[in-house]
DSSP file (Angstrom, degrees, kcal/mol; ACC not computed):
  #  RESIDUE AA STRUCTURE BP1 BP2  ACC     N-H-->O    O-->H-N    N-H-->O    O-->H-N    TCO  KAPPA ALPHA  PHI   PSI    X-CA   Y-CA   Z-CA
    1    1 A M     >        0   0    0      0, 0.0     4,-1.8     0, 0.0     3,-0.2   0.000 360.0 360.0 360.0 -43.1   40.2  136.4   27.2
    2    2 A M  H  >  +     0   0    0      1,-0.2     4,-2.4     2,-0.2     5,-0.2   0.848 360.0  60.8 -61.7 -32.6   38.3  135.8   24.0
    3    3 A R  H  > S+     0   0    0      1,-0.2     4,-2.6     2,-0.2    -1,-0.2   0.922 104.3  47.7 -61.4 -44.0   35.8  138.3   25.1
    4    4 A F  H  > S+     0   0    0      2,-0.2     4,-2.6     1,-0.2    -1,-0.2   0.876 109.0  54.0 -65.7 -37.5   38.4  141.1   25.2
    5    5 A E  H  X S+     0   0    0     -4,-1.8     4,-2.6     2,-0.2    -1,-0.2   0.941 111.3  46.0 -60.1 -46.5   39.7  140.1   21.8
    6    6 A K  H  X S+     0   0    0     -4,-2.4     4,-3.2     1,-0.2    -2,-0.2   0.920 111.4  51.8 -63.3 -44.2   36.1  140.4   20.4
    7    7 A I  H  X S+     0   0    0     -4,-2.6     4,-1.0     2,-0.2    -1,-0.2   0.917 112.3  45.8 -59.7 -44.1   35.6  143.7   22.2
    8    8 A L  H ><>S+     0   0    0     -4,-2.6     5,-2.8     2,-0.2     3,-0.5   0.942 115.6  45.6 -64.0 -47.4   38.8  145.2   20.7
    9    9 A K  H ><5S+     0   0    0     -4,-2.6     3,-2.0     1,-0.2    -2,-0.2   0.915 109.2  55.2 -63.3 -43.1   38.1  143.9   17.2
   10   10 A D  H 3<5S+     0   0    0     -4,-3.2    -1,-0.2     1,-0.3    -2,-0.2   0.769 110.0  48.1 -60.9 -24.5   34.4  145.1   17.3
   11   11 A N  T <<5S-     0   0    0     -4,-1.0    -1,-0.3    -3,-0.5    -2,-0.2   0.116 119.3-110.7-103.2  19.6   35.8  148.6   18.2
   12   12 A Q  T < 5S+     0   0    0     -3,-2.0     2,-0.4     1,-0.2    -3,-0.2   0.819  73.3 136.7  56.3  36.5   38.3  148.5   15.3
   13   13 A L      < -     0   0    0     -5,-2.8    -1,-0.2    -6,-0.1    -2,-0.2  -0.930  59.2-111.7-112.4 138.5   41.3  148.3   17.7
   14   14 A K        -     0   0    0     -2,-0.4     2,-0.8    -3,-0.1     5,-0.1  -0.419  29.2-120.1 -65.3 137.7   44.2  146.0   17.1
   15   15 A V        +     0   0    0     -2,-0.1    -1,-0.1     4,-0.1   -10,-0.1  -0.739  44.5 169.7 -82.1 112.4   44.5  143.1   19.6
   16   16 A T     >  -     0   0    0     -2,-0.8     4,-2.5     1,-0.1     5,-0.2  -0.891  46.7-118.7-122.3 154.3   47.8  143.5   21.3
   17   17 A P  H  > S+     0   0    0      0, 0.0     4,-2.4     0, 0.0     5,-0.2   0.872 115.8  53.7 -58.0 -35.5   49.3  141.7   24.3
   18   18 A Q  H  > S+     0   0    0      2,-0.2     4,-2.4     1,-0.2     5,-0.2   0.932 109.4  46.2 -66.4 -44.9   49.5  145.1   26.1
   19   19 A R  H  > S+     0   0    0      1,-0.2     4,-2.6     2,-0.2     5,-0.2   0.912 112.8  50.7 -63.6 -41.4   45.9  146.0   25.5
   20   20 A M  H  X S+     0   0    0     -4,-2.5     4,-2.4     1,-0.2    -1,-0.2   0.917 111.4  48.1 -62.2 -42.9   44.8  142.5   26.6
   21   21 A A  H  X S+     0   0    0     -4,-2.4     4,-2.2    -5,-0.2    -2,-0.2   0.900 111.2  50.5 -65.3 -40.3   46.9  142.8   29.8
   22   22 A I  H  X S+     0   0    0     -4,-2.4     4,-2.4     2,-0.2    -2,-0.2   0.933 112.3  46.6 -63.2 -46.3   45.5  146.3   30.6
   23   23 A L  H  X S+     0   0    0     -4,-2.6     4,-2.5     1,-0.2    -2,-0.2   0.902 112.1  50.3 -64.2 -40.8   41.9  145.0   30.1
   24   24 A K  H  X S+     0   0    0     -4,-2.4     4,-2.5    -5,-0.2    -1,-0.2   0.899 110.9  49.9 -63.8 -39.2   42.5  142.0   32.3
   25   25 A E  H  X S+     0   0    0     -4,-2.2     4,-2.4     2,-0.2     5,-0.3   0.914 111.2  48.0 -66.6 -43.0   44.0  144.1   35.0
   26   26 A I  H  X S+     0   0    0     -4,-2.4     4,-2.8     1,-0.2    -2,-0.2   0.921 113.4  48.3 -63.2 -42.7   41.1  146.5   35.0
   27   27 A E  H  < S+     0   0    0     -4,-2.5    -2,-0.2     1,-0.2    -1,-0.2   0.913 112.5  49.1 -63.6 -41.5   38.7  143.6   35.1
   28   28 A K  H  < S+     0   0    0     -4,-2.5    -2,-0.2    -5,-0.2    -1,-0.2   0.911 122.4  30.7 -65.4 -44.1   40.6  142.0   38.0
   29   29 A I  H  < S-     0   0    0     -4,-2.4     2,-0.9    -5,-0.1    -2,-0.2   0.834  89.1-149.6 -88.0 -33.7   40.8  145.1   40.2
   30   30 A G  S  < S+     0   0    0     -4,-2.8     2,-0.5    -5,-0.3    50,-0.3  -0.509  81.2  29.8  98.5 -65.8   37.5  146.8   39.1
   31   31 A H  S    S+     0   0    0     -2,-0.9     2,-0.3    48,-0.1    48,-0.2  -0.977  82.8 164.9-128.6 115.4   38.6  150.4   39.6
   32   32 A T  B     -A   78   0A   0     46,-1.9    46,-2.4    -2,-0.5     2,-0.2  -0.954  30.4-128.7-138.4 151.7   42.3  151.0   39.0
   33   33 A S     >  -     0   0    0     -2,-0.3     4,-2.2    44,-0.2     5,-0.2  -0.493  32.7-109.4 -91.9 165.1   44.7  153.8   38.4
   34   34 A I  H  > S+     0   0    0     42,-0.4     4,-2.7     1,-0.2     5,-0.2   0.894 120.2  53.7 -59.1 -41.2   47.3  154.0   35.7
   35   35 A E  H  > S+     0   0    0      1,-0.2     4,-2.8     2,-0.2    -1,-0.2   0.890 107.5  49.8 -64.4 -39.8   50.1  153.5   38.2
   36   36 A E  H  > S+     0   0    0      2,-0.2     4,-2.1     1,-0.2    -1,-0.2   0.907 111.3  49.1 -65.3 -41.6   48.4  150.3   39.5
   37   37 A I  H  X S+     0   0    0     -4,-2.2     4,-1.8     2,-0.2     5,-0.2   0.953 113.5  47.0 -60.8 -49.1   48.1  148.9   36.0
   38   38 A Y  H  X S+     0   0    0     -4,-2.7     4,-1.7     1,-0.2     3,-0.3   0.936 112.5  48.4 -58.6 -49.8   51.7  149.7   35.3
   39   39 A D  H  < S+     0   0    0     -4,-2.8     4,-0.4     1,-0.2    -1,-0.2   0.859 113.9  47.4 -60.6 -36.4   53.0  148.2   38.5
   40   40 A N  H  < S+     0   0    0     -4,-2.1     4,-0.2    -5,-0.2    -1,-0.2   0.746 119.6  34.8 -81.9 -23.8   51.0  145.0   38.0
   41   41 A I  H  X S+     0   0    0     -4,-1.8     4,-2.7    -3,-0.3     3,-0.2   0.560  93.3  83.8-108.3  -7.0   51.8  144.3   34.3
   42   42 A K  T  < S+     0   0    0     -4,-1.7     6,-0.2     1,-0.2    -1,-0.1   0.784  87.0  59.0 -68.8 -23.4   55.5  145.5   34.1
   43   43 A E  T  4 S+     0   0    0     -4,-0.4    -1,-0.2     1,-0.2    -2,-0.1   0.909 113.3  37.5 -68.0 -40.2   56.7  142.2   35.4
   44   44 A T  T  4 S+     0   0    0      1,-0.3    -2,-0.2    -4,-0.2    -1,-0.2   0.863 132.6  29.2 -75.7 -37.3   55.0  140.3   32.5
   45   45 A Y  S >< S+     0   0    0     -4,-2.7     3,-2.0     1,-0.1    -1,-0.3  -0.707  70.3 173.1-122.6  76.8   55.9  143.1   30.0
   46   46 A P  T 3  S+     0   0    0      0, 0.0    -1,-0.1     0, 0.0    -4,-0.1   0.724  77.3  56.7 -62.7 -21.6   59.1  144.7   31.3
   47   47 A S  T 3  S+     0   0    0     -3,-0.1     2,-0.1     2,-0.1    -5,-0.1   0.536  80.5 113.4 -87.3  -4.3   59.5  146.9   28.2
   48   48 A I    <   -     0   0    0     -3,-2.0     2,-0.3    -6,-0.2    -3,-0.0  -0.418  54.5-151.8 -69.5 141.0   56.1  148.5   28.6
   49   49 A S     >  -     0   0    0     -2,-0.1     4,-1.6     1,-0.1     5,-0.1  -0.707  26.6-116.4-109.8 163.1   56.2  152.2   29.4
   50   50 A L  H  > S+     0   0    0     -2,-0.3     4,-2.6     1,-0.2     5,-0.2   0.875 117.5  58.4 -61.7 -37.2   53.8  154.4   31.3
   51   51 A A  H  > S+     0   0    0      1,-0.2     4,-2.6     2,-0.2    -1,-0.2   0.880 102.5  53.2 -61.2 -39.0   53.3  156.3   28.0
   52   52 A T  H  > S+     0   0    0      2,-0.2     4,-2.4     1,-0.2    -1,-0.2   0.903 109.4  48.5 -62.8 -40.7   52.1  153.1   26.3
   53   53 A I  H  X S+     0   0    0     -4,-1.6     4,-2.8     2,-0.2     5,-0.2   0.936 111.2  50.1 -65.5 -45.7   49.6  152.5   29.0
   54   54 A Y  H  X S+     0   0    0     -4,-2.6     4,-2.5     1,-0.2    -2,-0.2   0.935 112.8  46.9 -56.3 -48.3   48.3  156.2   28.7
   55   55 A K  H  X S+     0   0    0     -4,-2.6     4,-2.3     1,-0.2    -1,-0.2   0.912 114.0  47.2 -63.2 -43.7   48.0  155.8   24.9
   56   56 A N  H  X S+     0   0    0     -4,-2.4     4,-2.4     2,-0.2     5,-0.2   0.902 111.8  49.9 -67.4 -40.8   46.2  152.5   25.2
   57   57 A L  H  X S+     0   0    0     -4,-2.8     4,-2.3    -5,-0.2    -1,-0.2   0.920 111.1  50.4 -62.5 -42.2   43.8  153.7   27.9
   58   58 A A  H  X S+     0   0    0     -4,-2.5     4,-2.5    -5,-0.2    -2,-0.2   0.922 112.3  45.8 -63.2 -43.3   43.0  156.8   25.8
   59   59 A S  H  X S+     0   0    0     -4,-2.3     4,-1.5     1,-0.2    -1,-0.2   0.878 114.8  47.0 -69.1 -36.0   42.2  154.8   22.6
   60   60 A M  H  <>S+     0   0    0     -4,-2.4     5,-2.8     2,-0.2     6,-1.1   0.821 112.7  50.1 -74.4 -29.6   40.1  152.3   24.6
   61   61 A Q  H ><5S+     0   0    0     -4,-2.3     3,-1.2    -5,-0.2    -2,-0.2   0.922 110.1  49.9 -70.0 -43.7   38.3  155.1   26.3
   62   62 A E  H 3<5S+     0   0    0     -4,-2.5    -2,-0.2     1,-0.3    -1,-0.2   0.846 109.2  52.8 -61.4 -34.2   37.6  156.8   23.0
   63   63 A A  T 3<5S-     0   0    0     -4,-1.5    -1,-0.3    -5,-0.2    -2,-0.2   0.558 117.3-115.0 -79.5  -8.0   36.3  153.5   21.6
   64   64 A G  T < 5S+     0   0    0     -3,-1.2    -3,-0.2    -4,-0.4    -2,-0.1   0.768  84.4 116.0  81.4  25.9   33.9  153.1   24.6
   65   65 A I  S   <S+     0   0    0     -5,-2.8    16,-2.4     1,-0.2     2,-0.3   0.828  79.0  21.5 -92.7 -39.6   35.5  150.0   26.1
   66   66 A I  E    S-B   80   0A   0     -6,-1.1     2,-0.4    14,-0.3    14,-0.2  -0.819  70.6-143.6-124.6 166.2   36.6  151.6   29.3
   67   67 A D  E     -B   79   0A   0     12,-3.0    12,-2.1    -2,-0.3     2,-0.4  -0.977  16.5-123.7-132.1 143.9   35.6  154.7   31.3
   68   68 A E  E     -B   78   0A   0     -2,-0.4     2,-0.6    10,-0.2    10,-0.3  -0.742  24.1-148.1 -84.8 132.0   37.5  157.1   33.3
   69   69 A V  E     -B   77   0A   0      8,-3.7     8,-1.8    -2,-0.4     2,-0.7  -0.904   7.9-160.9-104.6 116.6   36.2  157.4   36.9
   70   70 A R        +     0   0    0     -2,-0.6     6,-0.1     6,-0.2     5,-0.1  -0.871  16.6 175.5-101.3 119.0   36.6  160.8   38.4
   71   71 A L    >   -     0   0    0     -2,-0.7     3,-1.4     3,-0.3     2,-0.0  -0.929  37.1 -95.2-124.9 146.3   36.3  160.7   42.2
   72   72 A P  T 3  S-     0   0    0      0, 0.0     3,-0.1     0, 0.0    -1,-0.0  -0.346 104.2  -2.4 -60.6 134.5   36.8  163.4   44.8
   73   73 A N  T 3  S+     0   0    0      1,-0.2     2,-0.3    -2,-0.0     0, 0.0   0.722 113.2 100.5  58.9  27.5   40.3  163.7   46.2
   74   74 A Q  S <  S-     0   0    0     -3,-1.4    -3,-0.3     3,-0.0    -1,-0.2  -0.953  75.4-102.8-137.2 157.6   41.6  160.6   44.3
   75   75 A K        -     0   0    0     -2,-0.3    -4,-0.2     1,-0.2     2,-0.0  -0.255  59.8 -73.3 -67.6 165.1   43.7  160.1   41.1
   76   76 A Q        -     0   0    0     -6,-0.1   -42,-0.4    -8,-0.0     2,-0.3  -0.346  53.4-165.9 -59.2 140.2   41.9  159.0   38.0
   77   77 A H  E     - B   0  69A   0     -8,-1.8    -8,-3.7   -44,-0.2     2,-0.4  -0.876   6.0-145.4-123.1 160.6   40.7  155.5   38.0
   78   78 A Y  E     +AB  32  68A   0    -46,-2.4   -46,-1.9    -2,-0.3     2,-0.3  -0.953  17.0 174.1-127.8 147.8   39.5  153.3   35.1
   79   79 A E  E     - B   0  67A   0    -12,-2.1   -12,-3.0    -2,-0.4     2,-0.1  -0.962  39.2 -92.0-144.6 160.6   36.8  150.7   34.8
   80   80 A L  E     - B   0  66A   0    -50,-0.3   -14,-0.3    -2,-0.3     2,-0.1  -0.474  55.6 -94.7 -69.3 146.0   35.2  148.6   32.1
   81   81 A I        +     0   0    0    -16,-2.4     2,-0.3    -2,-0.1    -1,-0.1  -0.403  62.0 152.8 -62.4 135.0   32.1  150.2   30.6
   82   82 A K        -     0   0    0      1,-0.1     3,-0.1    -2,-0.1    -3,-0.0  -0.857  48.0 -48.8-149.2-175.7   29.0  148.9   32.3
   83   83 A E  S    S-     0   0    0     -2,-0.3    -1,-0.1     1,-0.2     0, 0.0  -0.182  78.4 -77.2 -57.4 153.5   25.4  149.9   33.1
   84   84 A P        +     0   0    0      0, 0.0    17,-1.9     0, 0.0     2,-0.3  -0.278  69.4 161.3 -54.4 135.2   24.9  153.3   34.6
   85   85 A H  E     -C  100   0B   0     15,-0.3    40,-0.5    -3,-0.1     2,-0.3  -0.947  37.6-116.5-152.7 169.4   25.8  153.2   38.3
   86   86 A V  E     -C   99   0B   0     13,-3.3    13,-2.4    -2,-0.3     2,-0.5  -0.841  26.0-132.0-109.4 146.6   26.8  155.2   41.3
   87   87 A H  E     -Cd  98 126B   0     38,-2.7    40,-3.1    -2,-0.3     2,-0.6  -0.884   8.6-157.8-102.1 130.8   30.1  155.0   43.1
   88   88 A L  E     -Cd  97 127B   0      9,-2.8     9,-2.3    -2,-0.5     2,-0.5  -0.945  18.5-166.6-102.8 118.2   30.3  154.6   46.9
   89   89 A V  E     -Cd  96 128B   0     38,-3.0    40,-2.5    -2,-0.6     2,-0.6  -0.918  15.4-142.0-115.5 123.5   33.8  155.8   47.9
   90   90 A C  E  >  - d   0 129B   0      5,-2.4     4,-1.4    -2,-0.5    40,-0.2  -0.737   5.5-157.4 -83.5 122.1   35.2  155.3   51.4
   91   91 A E  T  4 S+     0   0    0     38,-3.3    -1,-0.1    -2,-0.6    39,-0.1   0.620  89.4  46.2 -75.2 -11.4   37.2  158.3   52.5
   92   92 A K  T  4 S+     0   0    0     37,-0.4    -1,-0.1     3,-0.1    38,-0.1   0.905 128.1  16.7 -95.1 -55.2   39.2  156.3   54.9
   93   93 A C  T  4 S-     0   0    0      2,-0.1    -2,-0.1    38,-0.0    37,-0.1   0.624  94.7-126.2 -96.1 -14.3   40.3  153.1   53.0
   94   94 A G     <  +     0   0    0     -4,-1.4    -3,-0.1     1,-0.2     0, 0.0   0.525  50.5 158.1  83.7   5.0   39.7  154.3   49.5
   95   95 A S        -     0   0    0     -6,-0.1    -5,-2.4     1,-0.0     2,-0.4  -0.300  27.5-152.9 -63.8 149.6   37.5  151.4   48.5
   96   96 A I  E     -C   89   0B   0     -7,-0.2     2,-0.4   -65,-0.1    -7,-0.2  -0.993  10.6-172.2-128.3 125.0   35.1  152.0   45.6
   97   97 A V  E     -C   88   0B   0     -9,-2.3    -9,-2.8    -2,-0.4     2,-0.4  -0.954  16.9-137.0-120.3 135.4   31.8  150.1   45.2
   98   98 A D  E     -C   87   0B   0     -2,-0.4   -11,-0.2   -11,-0.2    -2,-0.0  -0.761  20.6-176.8 -89.1 134.8   29.5  150.2   42.2
   99   99 A V  E     -C   86   0B   0    -13,-2.4   -13,-3.3    -2,-0.4     3,-0.1  -0.999  34.2-106.3-130.2 128.9   25.7  150.4   42.9
  100  100 A P  E     -C   85   0B   0      0, 0.0     2,-0.3     0, 0.0   -15,-0.3  -0.189  40.6-105.0 -54.1 142.4   23.2  150.3   40.1
  101  101 A M        -     0   0    0    -17,-1.9     2,-0.0     1,-0.1   -16,-0.0  -0.541  39.6-137.4 -70.7 126.4   21.6  153.7   39.4
  102  102 A N     >  -     0   0    0     -2,-0.3     4,-2.1    -3,-0.1     3,-0.4  -0.271  24.0 -98.9 -82.8 172.7   18.1  153.7   40.7
  103  103 A D  H  > S+     0   0    0      1,-0.2     4,-2.7     2,-0.2     5,-0.2   0.819 119.1  58.7 -61.7 -33.4   15.1  155.2   39.0
  104  104 A S  H  > S+     0   0    0      2,-0.2     4,-2.0     1,-0.2    -1,-0.2   0.896 108.3  45.4 -67.3 -37.6   15.1  158.4   41.0
  105  105 A L  H  > S+     0   0    0     -3,-0.4     4,-2.0     2,-0.2    -2,-0.2   0.898 113.3  49.5 -70.1 -39.3   18.6  159.3   39.7
  106  106 A K  H  X S+     0   0    0     -4,-2.1     4,-2.2     1,-0.2    -2,-0.2   0.909 111.6  50.4 -63.0 -39.9   17.7  158.3   36.2
  107  107 A G  H  X S+     0   0    0     -4,-2.7     4,-2.5     1,-0.2    -2,-0.2   0.875 106.6  54.8 -65.7 -37.5   14.6  160.5   36.5
  108  108 A L  H  X S+     0   0    0     -4,-2.0     4,-2.3     2,-0.2    -1,-0.2   0.917 108.6  48.4 -59.9 -45.1   16.8  163.4   37.8
  109  109 A R  H  X S+     0   0    0     -4,-2.0     4,-2.3     1,-0.2    -2,-0.2   0.933 112.9  47.4 -60.3 -47.6   18.9  163.1   34.7
  110  110 A E  H  X S+     0   0    0     -4,-2.2     4,-2.4     1,-0.2    -2,-0.2   0.874 110.1  53.7 -62.4 -37.8   15.9  163.1   32.4
  111  111 A S  H  X S+     0   0    0     -4,-2.5     4,-2.7     2,-0.2     5,-0.2   0.918 109.6  47.0 -64.2 -44.0   14.4  166.0   34.3
  112  112 A Y  H  X S+     0   0    0     -4,-2.3     4,-1.8     2,-0.2     6,-0.5   0.892 112.1  50.9 -64.6 -39.3   17.5  168.1   33.7
  113  113 A E  H  X>S+     0   0    0     -4,-2.3     4,-1.5    -5,-0.2     5,-0.6   0.927 114.1  44.1 -63.5 -43.2   17.7  167.2   30.1
  114  114 A K  H  <5S+     0   0    0     -4,-2.4    -2,-0.2     1,-0.2    -1,-0.2   0.921 116.4  44.6 -68.4 -44.9   14.0  168.2   29.6
  115  115 A S  H  <5S+     0   0    0     -4,-2.7    -1,-0.2     1,-0.2    -2,-0.2   0.745 126.3  30.1 -75.9 -22.2   14.2  171.4   31.6
  116  116 A T  H  <5S-     0   0    0     -4,-1.8    -1,-0.2    -5,-0.2    -2,-0.2   0.512  95.9-128.2-112.7  -7.0   17.4  172.7   30.0
  117  117 A N  T  <5 +     0   0    0     -4,-1.5     2,-0.5     1,-0.2    -3,-0.2   0.866  63.2 140.9  56.8  36.9   17.3  171.1   26.6
  118  118 A F      < -     0   0    0     -5,-0.6     2,-0.8    -6,-0.5    -1,-0.2  -0.953  50.3-139.3-111.9 123.3   20.8  169.7   27.3
  119  119 A K        -     0   0    0     -2,-0.5     2,-0.4    -3,-0.1    -6,-0.0  -0.739  17.1-143.7 -86.6 109.2   21.6  166.2   26.1
  120  120 A V        -     0   0    0     -2,-0.8     3,-0.1     1,-0.2    -7,-0.0  -0.586  19.6-178.8 -74.7 125.0   23.6  164.5   28.9
  121  121 A K        -     0   0    0     -2,-0.4     2,-0.3     1,-0.4    -1,-0.2   0.882  68.2  -2.9 -88.8 -48.5   26.2  162.2   27.4
  122  122 A T        -     0   0    0      2,-0.0    -1,-0.4   -38,-0.0     2,-0.4  -0.965  61.2-160.2-141.4 158.1   27.6  160.8   30.6
  123  123 A A        -     0   0    0     -2,-0.3     2,-0.5    -3,-0.1   -14,-0.0  -0.997   2.6-159.9-139.7 144.1   27.1  161.3   34.3
  124  124 A S        -     0   0    0     -2,-0.4     2,-0.5   -40,-0.1   -38,-0.1  -0.975  11.2-179.9-128.8 119.1   29.3  160.6   37.2
  125  125 A V        +     0   0    0    -40,-0.5   -38,-2.7    -2,-0.5     2,-0.4  -0.975   1.7 177.4-122.0 128.5   27.9  160.3   40.7
  126  126 A A  E     -d   87   0B   0     -2,-0.5     2,-0.6   -40,-0.2   -38,-0.2  -0.993  15.6-159.3-132.8 128.2   29.9  159.5   43.8
  127  127 A F  E     -d   88   0B   0    -40,-3.1   -38,-3.0    -2,-0.4     2,-0.4  -0.929  16.8-157.4-102.8 124.1   28.8  159.3   47.3
  128  128 A V  E     +d   89   0B   0     -2,-0.6     2,-0.2   -40,-0.2   -38,-0.2  -0.850  39.5  96.8-106.3 135.5   31.7  159.7   49.8
  129  129 A G  E    S-d   90   0B   0    -40,-2.5   -38,-3.3    -2,-0.4     2,-0.5  -0.818  72.2 -44.4-175.9-143.0   31.6  158.4   53.3
  130  130 A L        -     0   0    0     -2,-0.2   -40,-0.1   -40,-0.2     5,-0.0  -0.964  45.3-133.3-120.1 129.4   32.7  155.4   55.4
  131  131 A C     >  -     0   0    0     -2,-0.5     4,-1.4     1,-0.1   -42,-0.0  -0.222  35.8-100.4 -68.4 168.1   32.3  151.8   54.3
  132  132 A S  H  > S+     0   0    0      1,-0.2     4,-0.6     2,-0.2    -1,-0.1   0.851 122.7  53.1 -62.9 -33.2   30.9  149.3   56.8
  133  133 A F  H >4 S+     0   0    0      1,-0.2     3,-0.9     2,-0.2    -1,-0.2   0.929 110.2  45.9 -65.4 -45.3   34.4  148.0   57.6
  134  134 A C  H 34 S+     0   0    0      1,-0.2    -1,-0.2     2,-0.2    -2,-0.2   0.681 101.6  66.9 -74.4 -18.0   35.9  151.5   58.4
  135  135 A Q  H 3<        0   0    0     -4,-1.4    -1,-0.2     1,-0.2    -2,-0.2   0.750 360.0 360.0 -71.4 -22.3   32.8  152.4   60.5
  136  136 A N    <<        0   0    0     -3,-0.9    -1,-0.2    -4,-0.6    -2,-0.2   0.445 360.0 360.0 -87.4 360.0   33.9  149.8   63.1
């Protein structure tokens, strides 16, 4: 909990119970939608609105605390900022697994930057298929 307070303060954001609850929920689930966040914290904060969650997610995303995860055929998800990684997405159960980005993907990014003189700010890579559980 103290870690989130420090992260918010370091990014010039006010520490509020709603922001703390949102960050704890994202940390607990890993990849979560706005609706999941809302459903899971409205019992503790019955007066919280969906608009409040949207605004807080936007400000924390702008501050570089959380990241929006864009996945094929799914609603927006959010996760805490972490090292560059790839998402493995199960098309059957919807599970999302983070896998560290390997050197060949890092090299691909660098190659595109060099050949196009385009500075890549962020990259999102998702491999869609079936997890080991759904394959059985």
